[in-house]
GUDREN-903588 format. One record per residue (C-alpha): residue in one letter; chain; x, y, z. Coordinates in Angstrom, 1 decimal, always signed. Layout:
N
<site><rest>A</rest><kette>A</kette><u>X</u><v>Y</v><w>Z</w></site>
...
REM end
This chain:
268
<site><rest>M</rest><kette>A</kette><u>-125.9</u><v>+49.7</v><w>-146.4</w></site>
<site><rest>A</rest><kette>A</kette><u>-126.9</u><v>+50.4</v><w>-150.0</w></site>
<site><rest>I</rest><kette>A</kette><u>-129.7</u><v>+52.9</v><w>-150.7</w></site>
<site><rest>I</rest><kette>A</kette><u>-132.5</u><v>+52.9</v><w>-153.3</w></site>
<site><rest>T</rest><kette>A</kette><u>-134.5</u><v>+56.2</v><w>-153.6</w></site>
<site><rest>F</rest><kette>A</kette><u>-137.9</u><v>+56.7</v><w>-155.1</w></site>
<site><rest>L</rest><kette>A</kette><u>-139.4</u><v>+59.9</v><w>-156.7</w></site>
<site><rest>S</rest><kette>A</kette><u>-142.8</u><v>+60.0</v><w>-158.5</w></site>
<site><rest>D</rest><kette>A</kette><u>-146.0</u><v>+61.9</v><w>-159.2</w></site>
<site><rest>F</rest><kette>A</kette><u>-148.1</u><v>+59.0</v><w>-157.8</w></site>
<site><rest>G</rest><kette>A</kette><u>-149.2</u><v>+60.8</v><w>-154.7</w></site>
<site><rest>A</rest><kette>A</kette><u>-147.9</u><v>+59.9</v><w>-151.2</w></site>
<site><rest>G</rest><kette>A</kette><u>-151.4</u><v>+58.7</v><w>-150.2</w></site>
<site><rest>S</rest><kette>A</kette><u>-151.7</u><v>+56.2</v><w>-153.0</w></site>
<site><rest>G</rest><kette>A</kette><u>-150.6</u><v>+52.5</v><w>-153.0</w></site>
<site><rest>Y</rest><kette>A</kette><u>-148.2</u><v>+52.9</v><w>-156.0</w></site>
<site><rest>P</rest><kette>A</kette><u>-145.1</u><v>+54.0</v><w>-154.1</w></site>
<site><rest>A</rest><kette>A</kette><u>-145.5</u><v>+51.0</v><w>-151.7</w></site>
<site><rest>A</rest><kette>A</kette><u>-145.8</u><v>+48.6</v><w>-154.6</w></site>
<site><rest>M</rest><kette>A</kette><u>-142.5</u><v>+49.8</v><w>-156.1</w></site>
<site><rest>K</rest><kette>A</kette><u>-140.8</u><v>+49.6</v><w>-152.7</w></site>
<site><rest>A</rest><kette>A</kette><u>-142.2</u><v>+46.1</v><w>-152.1</w></site>
<site><rest>V</rest><kette>A</kette><u>-140.7</u><v>+44.9</v><w>-155.4</w></site>
<site><rest>A</rest><kette>A</kette><u>-137.3</u><v>+46.4</v><w>-154.7</w></site>
<site><rest>A</rest><kette>A</kette><u>-137.3</u><v>+45.0</v><w>-151.2</w></site>
<site><rest>S</rest><kette>A</kette><u>-138.0</u><v>+41.5</v><w>-152.5</w></site>
<site><rest>I</rest><kette>A</kette><u>-134.8</u><v>+41.7</v><w>-154.5</w></site>
<site><rest>S</rest><kette>A</kette><u>-132.4</u><v>+43.8</v><w>-152.4</w></site>
<site><rest>D</rest><kette>A</kette><u>-131.8</u><v>+44.5</v><w>-148.7</w></site>
<site><rest>A</rest><kette>A</kette><u>-131.0</u><v>+48.2</v><w>-149.6</w></site>
<site><rest>R</rest><kette>A</kette><u>-132.4</u><v>+50.9</v><w>-147.4</w></site>
<site><rest>L</rest><kette>A</kette><u>-135.4</u><v>+52.5</v><w>-149.2</w></site>
<site><rest>V</rest><kette>A</kette><u>-135.7</u><v>+56.3</v><w>-149.1</w></site>
<site><rest>D</rest><kette>A</kette><u>-138.6</u><v>+58.4</v><w>-150.5</w></site>
<site><rest>I</rest><kette>A</kette><u>-137.5</u><v>+61.7</v><w>-152.1</w></site>
<site><rest>S</rest><kette>A</kette><u>-141.1</u><v>+62.7</v><w>-153.0</w></site>
<site><rest>H</rest><kette>A</kette><u>-144.2</u><v>+61.2</v><w>-154.4</w></site>
<site><rest>D</rest><kette>A</kette><u>-146.0</u><v>+64.6</v><w>-154.6</w></site>
<site><rest>V</rest><kette>A</kette><u>-144.4</u><v>+65.9</v><w>-157.8</w></site>
<site><rest>G</rest><kette>A</kette><u>-147.1</u><v>+67.6</v><w>-159.8</w></site>
<site><rest>K</rest><kette>A</kette><u>-149.0</u><v>+65.2</v><w>-162.1</w></site>
<site><rest>H</rest><kette>A</kette><u>-147.0</u><v>+64.7</v><w>-165.3</w></site>
<site><rest>E</rest><kette>A</kette><u>-144.6</u><v>+67.5</v><w>-164.3</w></site>
<site><rest>V</rest><kette>A</kette><u>-141.3</u><v>+65.9</v><w>-165.6</w></site>
<site><rest>R</rest><kette>A</kette><u>-139.4</u><v>+69.1</v><w>-165.1</w></site>
<site><rest>D</rest><kette>A</kette><u>-140.3</u><v>+69.4</v><w>-161.5</w></site>
<site><rest>G</rest><kette>A</kette><u>-139.3</u><v>+65.8</v><w>-160.9</w></site>
<site><rest>A</rest><kette>A</kette><u>-136.0</u><v>+66.5</v><w>-162.7</w></site>
<site><rest>F</rest><kette>A</kette><u>-135.2</u><v>+69.5</v><w>-160.5</w></site>
<site><rest>L</rest><kette>A</kette><u>-135.9</u><v>+67.6</v><w>-157.3</w></site>
<site><rest>L</rest><kette>A</kette><u>-133.7</u><v>+64.8</v><w>-158.4</w></site>
<site><rest>L</rest><kette>A</kette><u>-130.9</u><v>+67.2</v><w>-159.4</w></site>
<site><rest>M</rest><kette>A</kette><u>-131.2</u><v>+68.9</v><w>-156.0</w></site>
<site><rest>V</rest><kette>A</kette><u>-130.7</u><v>+65.9</v><w>-153.9</w></site>
<site><rest>V</rest><kette>A</kette><u>-128.4</u><v>+63.5</v><w>-155.7</w></site>
<site><rest>P</rest><kette>A</kette><u>-125.0</u><v>+65.1</v><w>-154.6</w></site>
<site><rest>Y</rest><kette>A</kette><u>-125.8</u><v>+64.2</v><w>-151.0</w></site>
<site><rest>F</rest><kette>A</kette><u>-126.2</u><v>+60.4</v><w>-151.5</w></site>
<site><rest>P</rest><kette>A</kette><u>-123.3</u><v>+58.0</v><w>-151.1</w></site>
<site><rest>D</rest><kette>A</kette><u>-121.7</u><v>+56.1</v><w>-153.9</w></site>
<site><rest>G</rest><kette>A</kette><u>-123.7</u><v>+53.1</v><w>-155.0</w></site>
<site><rest>T</rest><kette>A</kette><u>-127.1</u><v>+54.7</v><w>-154.4</w></site>
<site><rest>V</rest><kette>A</kette><u>-129.8</u><v>+53.9</v><w>-157.0</w></site>
<site><rest>H</rest><kette>A</kette><u>-132.4</u><v>+56.5</v><w>-157.8</w></site>
<site><rest>V</rest><kette>A</kette><u>-135.8</u><v>+55.5</v><w>-159.3</w></site>
<site><rest>A</rest><kette>A</kette><u>-137.6</u><v>+58.5</v><w>-160.8</w></site>
<site><rest>V</rest><kette>A</kette><u>-141.0</u><v>+57.9</v><w>-162.3</w></site>
<site><rest>V</rest><kette>A</kette><u>-142.9</u><v>+60.9</v><w>-163.7</w></site>
<site><rest>D</rest><kette>A</kette><u>-143.9</u><v>+59.2</v><w>-166.9</w></site>
<site><rest>P</rest><kette>A</kette><u>-146.8</u><v>+60.4</v><w>-169.0</w></site>
<site><rest>G</rest><kette>A</kette><u>-145.5</u><v>+58.3</v><w>-171.9</w></site>
<site><rest>V</rest><kette>A</kette><u>-145.7</u><v>+55.0</v><w>-169.9</w></site>
<site><rest>G</rest><kette>A</kette><u>-146.4</u><v>+52.0</v><w>-172.3</w></site>
<site><rest>T</rest><kette>A</kette><u>-145.5</u><v>+54.0</v><w>-175.4</w></site>
<site><rest>R</rest><kette>A</kette><u>-142.3</u><v>+53.7</v><w>-177.5</w></site>
<site><rest>R</rest><kette>A</kette><u>-140.3</u><v>+55.8</v><w>-175.0</w></site>
<site><rest>R</rest><kette>A</kette><u>-137.3</u><v>+53.8</v><w>-173.7</w></site>
<site><rest>P</rest><kette>A</kette><u>-136.6</u><v>+52.7</v><w>-170.1</w></site>
<site><rest>L</rest><kette>A</kette><u>-133.1</u><v>+53.8</v><w>-169.0</w></site>
<site><rest>I</rest><kette>A</kette><u>-130.3</u><v>+53.2</v><w>-166.6</w></site>
<site><rest>I</rest><kette>A</kette><u>-127.8</u><v>+56.0</v><w>-166.2</w></site>
<site><rest>K</rest><kette>A</kette><u>-124.5</u><v>+55.4</v><w>-164.4</w></site>
<site><rest>A</rest><kette>A</kette><u>-123.4</u><v>+58.8</v><w>-163.3</w></site>
<site><rest>R</rest><kette>A</kette><u>-120.1</u><v>+58.9</v><w>-161.4</w></site>
<site><rest>N</rest><kette>A</kette><u>-120.8</u><v>+56.2</v><w>-158.8</w></site>
<site><rest>Q</rest><kette>A</kette><u>-124.6</u><v>+56.4</v><w>-158.6</w></site>
<site><rest>Y</rest><kette>A</kette><u>-127.4</u><v>+55.0</v><w>-160.8</w></site>
<site><rest>L</rest><kette>A</kette><u>-130.5</u><v>+56.7</v><w>-162.1</w></site>
<site><rest>V</rest><kette>A</kette><u>-133.4</u><v>+54.6</v><w>-163.4</w></site>
<site><rest>G</rest><kette>A</kette><u>-136.5</u><v>+55.8</v><w>-165.2</w></site>
<site><rest>P</rest><kette>A</kette><u>-138.1</u><v>+56.7</v><w>-168.5</w></site>
<site><rest>D</rest><kette>A</kette><u>-136.3</u><v>+58.4</v><w>-171.4</w></site>
<site><rest>N</rest><kette>A</kette><u>-138.2</u><v>+61.7</v><w>-171.1</w></site>
<site><rest>G</rest><kette>A</kette><u>-135.4</u><v>+63.9</v><w>-169.7</w></site>
<site><rest>I</rest><kette>A</kette><u>-136.2</u><v>+63.4</v><w>-166.0</w></site>
<site><rest>L</rest><kette>A</kette><u>-132.8</u><v>+61.8</v><w>-165.3</w></site>
<site><rest>I</rest><kette>A</kette><u>-130.6</u><v>+64.0</v><w>-167.3</w></site>
<site><rest>P</rest><kette>A</kette><u>-130.1</u><v>+67.2</v><w>-165.2</w></site>
<site><rest>A</rest><kette>A</kette><u>-129.1</u><v>+65.0</v><w>-162.2</w></site>
<site><rest>A</rest><kette>A</kette><u>-126.8</u><v>+63.0</v><w>-164.4</w></site>
<site><rest>R</rest><kette>A</kette><u>-125.1</u><v>+66.1</v><w>-165.6</w></site>
<site><rest>R</rest><kette>A</kette><u>-124.7</u><v>+67.4</v><w>-162.1</w></site>
<site><rest>L</rest><kette>A</kette><u>-123.0</u><v>+64.2</v><w>-161.0</w></site>
<site><rest>G</rest><kette>A</kette><u>-121.0</u><v>+64.1</v><w>-164.2</w></site>
<site><rest>D</rest><kette>A</kette><u>-119.2</u><v>+61.4</v><w>-166.2</w></site>
<site><rest>F</rest><kette>A</kette><u>-122.4</u><v>+59.5</v><w>-167.1</w></site>
<site><rest>Q</rest><kette>A</kette><u>-123.2</u><v>+56.6</v><w>-169.4</w></site>
<site><rest>V</rest><kette>A</kette><u>-126.7</u><v>+55.8</v><w>-170.7</w></site>
<site><rest>F</rest><kette>A</kette><u>-128.1</u><v>+52.3</v><w>-171.1</w></site>
<site><rest>E</rest><kette>A</kette><u>-131.5</u><v>+51.2</v><w>-172.5</w></site>
<site><rest>I</rest><kette>A</kette><u>-133.0</u><v>+48.4</v><w>-170.3</w></site>
<site><rest>T</rest><kette>A</kette><u>-133.3</u><v>+45.4</v><w>-172.7</w></site>
<site><rest>N</rest><kette>A</kette><u>-132.7</u><v>+42.2</v><w>-170.7</w></site>
<site><rest>R</rest><kette>A</kette><u>-136.2</u><v>+41.0</v><w>-169.6</w></site>
<site><rest>K</rest><kette>A</kette><u>-134.5</u><v>+38.6</v><w>-167.1</w></site>
<site><rest>Y</rest><kette>A</kette><u>-134.3</u><v>+41.6</v><w>-164.7</w></site>
<site><rest>L</rest><kette>A</kette><u>-138.0</u><v>+42.7</v><w>-165.0</w></site>
<site><rest>L</rest><kette>A</kette><u>-141.1</u><v>+41.3</v><w>-163.4</w></site>
<site><rest>P</rest><kette>A</kette><u>-142.7</u><v>+38.5</v><w>-165.4</w></site>
<site><rest>E</rest><kette>A</kette><u>-145.4</u><v>+39.9</v><w>-167.8</w></site>
<site><rest>P</rest><kette>A</kette><u>-144.9</u><v>+43.5</v><w>-166.9</w></site>
<site><rest>S</rest><kette>A</kette><u>-147.9</u><v>+45.8</v><w>-167.1</w></site>
<site><rest>Q</rest><kette>A</kette><u>-148.1</u><v>+48.5</v><w>-169.8</w></site>
<site><rest>T</rest><kette>A</kette><u>-149.2</u><v>+51.1</v><w>-167.3</w></site>
<site><rest>F</rest><kette>A</kette><u>-147.0</u><v>+50.6</v><w>-164.2</w></site>
<site><rest>H</rest><kette>A</kette><u>-143.3</u><v>+50.4</v><w>-165.3</w></site>
<site><rest>G</rest><kette>A</kette><u>-142.3</u><v>+51.9</v><w>-162.0</w></site>
<site><rest>R</rest><kette>A</kette><u>-143.3</u><v>+48.6</v><w>-160.3</w></site>
<site><rest>D</rest><kette>A</kette><u>-142.6</u><v>+46.1</v><w>-163.1</w></site>
<site><rest>L</rest><kette>A</kette><u>-139.4</u><v>+47.5</v><w>-164.8</w></site>
<site><rest>F</rest><kette>A</kette><u>-137.7</u><v>+50.3</v><w>-162.8</w></site>
<site><rest>A</rest><kette>A</kette><u>-138.1</u><v>+48.9</v><w>-159.2</w></site>
<site><rest>P</rest><kette>A</kette><u>-136.7</u><v>+45.4</v><w>-160.0</w></site>
<site><rest>V</rest><kette>A</kette><u>-133.9</u><v>+46.9</v><w>-162.1</w></site>
<site><rest>A</rest><kette>A</kette><u>-133.0</u><v>+49.1</v><w>-159.1</w></site>
<site><rest>G</rest><kette>A</kette><u>-132.9</u><v>+46.1</v><w>-156.8</w></site>
<site><rest>Y</rest><kette>A</kette><u>-130.5</u><v>+44.2</v><w>-159.1</w></site>
<site><rest>L</rest><kette>A</kette><u>-128.3</u><v>+47.2</v><w>-159.6</w></site>
<site><rest>S</rest><kette>A</kette><u>-128.2</u><v>+47.6</v><w>-155.8</w></site>
<site><rest>N</rest><kette>A</kette><u>-127.1</u><v>+44.0</v><w>-155.5</w></site>
<site><rest>G</rest><kette>A</kette><u>-124.2</u><v>+44.7</v><w>-157.8</w></site>
<site><rest>V</rest><kette>A</kette><u>-125.5</u><v>+43.6</v><w>-161.2</w></site>
<site><rest>P</rest><kette>A</kette><u>-123.7</u><v>+45.9</v><w>-163.7</w></site>
<site><rest>P</rest><kette>A</kette><u>-125.9</u><v>+48.1</v><w>-166.0</w></site>
<site><rest>S</rest><kette>A</kette><u>-124.2</u><v>+46.5</v><w>-169.1</w></site>
<site><rest>E</rest><kette>A</kette><u>-125.8</u><v>+43.1</v><w>-168.0</w></site>
<site><rest>I</rest><kette>A</kette><u>-129.3</u><v>+44.7</v><w>-167.8</w></site>
<site><rest>G</rest><kette>A</kette><u>-129.2</u><v>+47.0</v><w>-170.9</w></site>
<site><rest>E</rest><kette>A</kette><u>-127.3</u><v>+48.2</v><w>-173.9</w></site>
<site><rest>R</rest><kette>A</kette><u>-125.3</u><v>+51.5</v><w>-174.3</w></site>
<site><rest>R</rest><kette>A</kette><u>-127.1</u><v>+54.4</v><w>-176.0</w></site>
<site><rest>E</rest><kette>A</kette><u>-125.6</u><v>+57.6</v><w>-177.2</w></site>
<site><rest>E</rest><kette>A</kette><u>-129.0</u><v>+59.3</v><w>-177.9</w></site>
<site><rest>Y</rest><kette>A</kette><u>-131.6</u><v>+60.1</v><w>-175.3</w></site>
<site><rest>A</rest><kette>A</kette><u>-134.2</u><v>+62.7</v><w>-174.5</w></site>
<site><rest>S</rest><kette>A</kette><u>-132.5</u><v>+65.8</v><w>-173.0</w></site>
<site><rest>L</rest><kette>A</kette><u>-133.8</u><v>+68.3</v><w>-170.5</w></site>
<site><rest>D</rest><kette>A</kette><u>-131.8</u><v>+71.4</v><w>-169.9</w></site>
<site><rest>F</rest><kette>A</kette><u>-132.8</u><v>+74.2</v><w>-167.5</w></site>
<site><rest>G</rest><kette>A</kette><u>-130.5</u><v>+76.6</v><w>-169.2</w></site>
<site><rest>A</rest><kette>A</kette><u>-128.3</u><v>+79.1</v><w>-167.4</w></site>
<site><rest>G</rest><kette>A</kette><u>-128.8</u><v>+82.7</v><w>-166.2</w></site>
<site><rest>E</rest><kette>A</kette><u>-126.9</u><v>+85.4</v><w>-168.1</w></site>
<site><rest>V</rest><kette>A</kette><u>-125.2</u><v>+88.7</v><w>-167.4</w></site>
<site><rest>I</rest><kette>A</kette><u>-127.0</u><v>+91.8</v><w>-168.8</w></site>
<site><rest>E</rest><kette>A</kette><u>-126.1</u><v>+95.4</v><w>-168.6</w></site>
<site><rest>G</rest><kette>A</kette><u>-126.7</u><v>+96.4</v><w>-165.0</w></site>
<site><rest>G</rest><kette>A</kette><u>-127.5</u><v>+92.9</v><w>-163.6</w></site>
<site><rest>L</rest><kette>A</kette><u>-128.6</u><v>+89.4</v><w>-164.5</w></site>
<site><rest>V</rest><kette>A</kette><u>-131.4</u><v>+87.7</v><w>-166.3</w></site>
<site><rest>G</rest><kette>A</kette><u>-132.8</u><v>+84.2</v><w>-165.7</w></site>
<site><rest>R</rest><kette>A</kette><u>-135.9</u><v>+82.1</v><w>-165.8</w></site>
<site><rest>V</rest><kette>A</kette><u>-138.0</u><v>+80.4</v><w>-163.1</w></site>
<site><rest>I</rest><kette>A</kette><u>-137.2</u><v>+76.7</v><w>-163.2</w></site>
<site><rest>F</rest><kette>A</kette><u>-139.0</u><v>+75.5</v><w>-160.1</w></site>
<site><rest>V</rest><kette>A</kette><u>-141.7</u><v>+76.8</v><w>-157.6</w></site>
<site><rest>D</rest><kette>A</kette><u>-141.5</u><v>+75.2</v><w>-154.2</w></site>
<site><rest>H</rest><kette>A</kette><u>-144.1</u><v>+74.5</v><w>-151.6</w></site>
<site><rest>F</rest><kette>A</kette><u>-143.6</u><v>+78.0</v><w>-150.0</w></site>
<site><rest>G</rest><kette>A</kette><u>-144.1</u><v>+79.8</v><w>-153.3</w></site>
<site><rest>N</rest><kette>A</kette><u>-140.4</u><v>+80.5</v><w>-153.6</w></site>
<site><rest>L</rest><kette>A</kette><u>-139.3</u><v>+81.0</v><w>-157.2</w></site>
<site><rest>V</rest><kette>A</kette><u>-136.0</u><v>+79.2</v><w>-158.1</w></site>
<site><rest>T</rest><kette>A</kette><u>-134.2</u><v>+80.6</v><w>-161.1</w></site>
<site><rest>N</rest><kette>A</kette><u>-131.6</u><v>+79.1</v><w>-163.3</w></site>
<site><rest>I</rest><kette>A</kette><u>-129.0</u><v>+81.7</v><w>-162.1</w></site>
<site><rest>P</rest><kette>A</kette><u>-126.3</u><v>+79.7</v><w>-160.3</w></site>
<site><rest>R</rest><kette>A</kette><u>-124.7</u><v>+80.8</v><w>-157.0</w></site>
<site><rest>S</rest><kette>A</kette><u>-121.4</u><v>+81.6</v><w>-158.7</w></site>
<site><rest>L</rest><kette>A</kette><u>-122.9</u><v>+84.0</v><w>-161.2</w></site>
<site><rest>A</rest><kette>A</kette><u>-125.1</u><v>+85.7</v><w>-158.5</w></site>
<site><rest>L</rest><kette>A</kette><u>-122.3</u><v>+86.2</v><w>-156.1</w></site>
<site><rest>E</rest><kette>A</kette><u>-120.0</u><v>+87.5</v><w>-158.8</w></site>
<site><rest>H</rest><kette>A</kette><u>-122.4</u><v>+90.3</v><w>-159.8</w></site>
<site><rest>L</rest><kette>A</kette><u>-124.6</u><v>+91.0</v><w>-156.8</w></site>
<site><rest>K</rest><kette>A</kette><u>-123.8</u><v>+92.0</v><w>-153.2</w></site>
<site><rest>F</rest><kette>A</kette><u>-125.6</u><v>+91.1</v><w>-150.0</w></site>
<site><rest>E</rest><kette>A</kette><u>-127.8</u><v>+93.9</v><w>-148.7</w></site>
<site><rest>E</rest><kette>A</kette><u>-127.4</u><v>+96.2</v><w>-151.7</w></site>
<site><rest>P</rest><kette>A</kette><u>-130.6</u><v>+97.8</v><w>-153.2</w></site>
<site><rest>L</rest><kette>A</kette><u>-131.7</u><v>+95.8</v><w>-156.2</w></site>
<site><rest>V</rest><kette>A</kette><u>-134.7</u><v>+95.7</v><w>-158.5</w></site>
<site><rest>V</rest><kette>A</kette><u>-136.6</u><v>+92.7</v><w>-159.9</w></site>
<site><rest>R</rest><kette>A</kette><u>-138.0</u><v>+93.6</v><w>-163.3</w></site>
<site><rest>F</rest><kette>A</kette><u>-140.9</u><v>+91.3</v><w>-164.1</w></site>
<site><rest>R</rest><kette>A</kette><u>-143.6</u><v>+91.7</v><w>-166.7</w></site>
<site><rest>G</rest><kette>A</kette><u>-143.0</u><v>+95.5</v><w>-167.1</w></site>
<site><rest>R</rest><kette>A</kette><u>-143.0</u><v>+96.3</v><w>-163.3</w></site>
<site><rest>D</rest><kette>A</kette><u>-140.1</u><v>+97.0</v><w>-161.0</w></site>
<site><rest>Y</rest><kette>A</kette><u>-140.0</u><v>+95.4</v><w>-157.5</w></site>
<site><rest>P</rest><kette>A</kette><u>-137.5</u><v>+96.6</v><w>-154.9</w></site>
<site><rest>T</rest><kette>A</kette><u>-135.5</u><v>+93.8</v><w>-153.3</w></site>
<site><rest>R</rest><kette>A</kette><u>-132.3</u><v>+92.7</v><w>-151.6</w></site>
<site><rest>L</rest><kette>A</kette><u>-130.0</u><v>+89.7</v><w>-151.7</w></site>
<site><rest>L</rest><kette>A</kette><u>-130.0</u><v>+88.3</v><w>-148.2</w></site>
<site><rest>Q</rest><kette>A</kette><u>-128.2</u><v>+85.3</v><w>-146.6</w></site>
<site><rest>T</rest><kette>A</kette><u>-131.6</u><v>+83.8</v><w>-145.5</w></site>
<site><rest>Y</rest><kette>A</kette><u>-135.3</u><v>+84.4</v><w>-145.5</w></site>
<site><rest>G</rest><kette>A</kette><u>-135.7</u><v>+85.6</v><w>-141.9</w></site>
<site><rest>L</rest><kette>A</kette><u>-133.3</u><v>+88.5</v><w>-142.4</w></site>
<site><rest>G</rest><kette>A</kette><u>-136.0</u><v>+90.2</v><w>-144.5</w></site>
<site><rest>E</rest><kette>A</kette><u>-139.0</u><v>+92.1</v><w>-143.1</w></site>
<site><rest>R</rest><kette>A</kette><u>-142.2</u><v>+90.2</v><w>-143.0</w></site>
<site><rest>G</rest><kette>A</kette><u>-143.8</u><v>+90.4</v><w>-146.4</w></site>
<site><rest>E</rest><kette>A</kette><u>-140.6</u><v>+91.7</v><w>-148.1</w></site>
<site><rest>L</rest><kette>A</kette><u>-139.7</u><v>+90.4</v><w>-151.5</w></site>
<site><rest>L</rest><kette>A</kette><u>-136.1</u><v>+89.2</v><w>-151.2</w></site>
<site><rest>M</rest><kette>A</kette><u>-133.6</u><v>+87.0</v><w>-152.9</w></site>
<site><rest>T</rest><kette>A</kette><u>-131.3</u><v>+84.4</v><w>-151.5</w></site>
<site><rest>I</rest><kette>A</kette><u>-129.1</u><v>+81.5</v><w>-152.6</w></site>
<site><rest>G</rest><kette>A</kette><u>-131.1</u><v>+78.4</v><w>-151.8</w></site>
<site><rest>S</rest><kette>A</kette><u>-129.8</u><v>+75.1</v><w>-150.6</w></site>
<site><rest>H</rest><kette>A</kette><u>-129.9</u><v>+74.0</v><w>-154.2</w></site>
<site><rest>D</rest><kette>A</kette><u>-127.2</u><v>+76.6</v><w>-155.1</w></site>
<site><rest>F</rest><kette>A</kette><u>-129.5</u><v>+78.7</v><w>-157.4</w></site>
<site><rest>L</rest><kette>A</kette><u>-130.7</u><v>+82.3</v><w>-156.9</w></site>
<site><rest>E</rest><kette>A</kette><u>-134.3</u><v>+82.3</v><w>-155.7</w></site>
<site><rest>L</rest><kette>A</kette><u>-137.0</u><v>+84.9</v><w>-155.1</w></site>
<site><rest>A</rest><kette>A</kette><u>-138.9</u><v>+84.7</v><w>-151.9</w></site>
<site><rest>V</rest><kette>A</kette><u>-141.3</u><v>+86.6</v><w>-149.6</w></site>
<site><rest>N</rest><kette>A</kette><u>-140.5</u><v>+86.4</v><w>-145.9</w></site>
<site><rest>Q</rest><kette>A</kette><u>-143.5</u><v>+84.4</v><w>-144.5</w></site>
<site><rest>G</rest><kette>A</kette><u>-145.3</u><v>+84.9</v><w>-147.8</w></site>
<site><rest>S</rest><kette>A</kette><u>-145.3</u><v>+83.7</v><w>-151.5</w></site>
<site><rest>A</rest><kette>A</kette><u>-143.2</u><v>+85.2</v><w>-154.3</w></site>
<site><rest>K</rest><kette>A</kette><u>-145.3</u><v>+83.2</v><w>-156.7</w></site>
<site><rest>A</rest><kette>A</kette><u>-148.5</u><v>+84.9</v><w>-155.5</w></site>
<site><rest>L</rest><kette>A</kette><u>-146.9</u><v>+88.4</v><w>-155.3</w></site>
<site><rest>L</rest><kette>A</kette><u>-145.5</u><v>+88.3</v><w>-158.8</w></site>
<site><rest>S</rest><kette>A</kette><u>-148.2</u><v>+85.9</v><w>-160.4</w></site>
<site><rest>A</rest><kette>A</kette><u>-145.2</u><v>+84.0</v><w>-161.7</w></site>
<site><rest>E</rest><kette>A</kette><u>-145.0</u><v>+80.6</v><w>-163.3</w></site>
<site><rest>L</rest><kette>A</kette><u>-142.4</u><v>+78.2</v><w>-164.7</w></site>
<site><rest>D</rest><kette>A</kette><u>-140.3</u><v>+79.8</v><w>-167.5</w></site>
<site><rest>S</rest><kette>A</kette><u>-141.2</u><v>+83.3</v><w>-166.4</w></site>
<site><rest>L</rest><kette>A</kette><u>-138.3</u><v>+85.7</v><w>-167.3</w></site>
<site><rest>V</rest><kette>A</kette><u>-136.8</u><v>+87.5</v><w>-164.4</w></site>
<site><rest>R</rest><kette>A</kette><u>-134.3</u><v>+90.4</v><w>-164.6</w></site>
<site><rest>V</rest><kette>A</kette><u>-132.4</u><v>+91.4</v><w>-161.5</w></site>
<site><rest>V</rest><kette>A</kette><u>-130.7</u><v>+94.8</v><w>-161.8</w></site>
<site><rest>H</rest><kette>A</kette><u>-128.9</u><v>+97.3</v><w>-159.5</w></site>
<site><rest>A</rest><kette>A</kette><u>-131.2</u><v>+100.0</v><w>-158.2</w></site>
<site><rest>G</rest><kette>A</kette><u>-130.9</u><v>+102.9</v><w>-160.6</w></site>
<site><rest>G</rest><kette>A</kette><u>-129.4</u><v>+100.7</v><w>-163.3</w></site>
<site><rest>E</rest><kette>A</kette><u>-130.1</u><v>+100.8</v><w>-167.0</w></site>
<site><rest>E</rest><kette>A</kette><u>-133.7</u><v>+100.7</v><w>-168.2</w></site>
<site><rest>E</rest><kette>A</kette><u>-134.9</u><v>+97.4</v><w>-169.7</w></site>
<site><rest>A</rest><kette>A</kette><u>-134.3</u><v>+97.3</v><w>-173.4</w></site>
REM end
């Protein structure tokens, strides 16, 4: 069975997600799956990260509708992206791009054919009136070239990549999850190339040093211990066993984090 997913900042307790799903269900028999509707209000980057995190696990043919859209009704364009054998539908504000890059081999289309929209679409609810019907038709096999026109330019969003520094690694916080874990842009491959499990390490953050270790999972740390692990998203993250790394470090998005070997070079 085909799948259509939905991600938004509308709030799980609102009626907006149900309205989008009702429109899609009136067009397609696809299975409807919620990724999340509790993305922070207008937090395009958080929505982009959640989408990036889950798309590899969906089967070919899945259509993802992602609507975190503070520019709704303005000149920003509505997009379809065909990435490998999945489809991403949403606004041209960068939310779809990290997931498209992770899937690879993607093409971008601007939605232009009004035949595939609801009649007289609202200027304030494109999730229901543009993106949900388009997702339904894509799920039914309508090609994106029938619904839109190819575009080579689009709003990009890039989380960057961690880097090697003398004595360790440096990266930025790109996502803070429900538990207060701090996900960095240091990928698994880089972390495991330069850090060893259980070795003494130091997190240098805002002029302070915090002792830490790289562990296989959260529960291997002492309760309240600041630790690092490779999350299920394949990025290095900072966590506190049964606590909050965000609260401990007073960290926020884009905070710069250095991880060095204990006794390593002083920060330049």
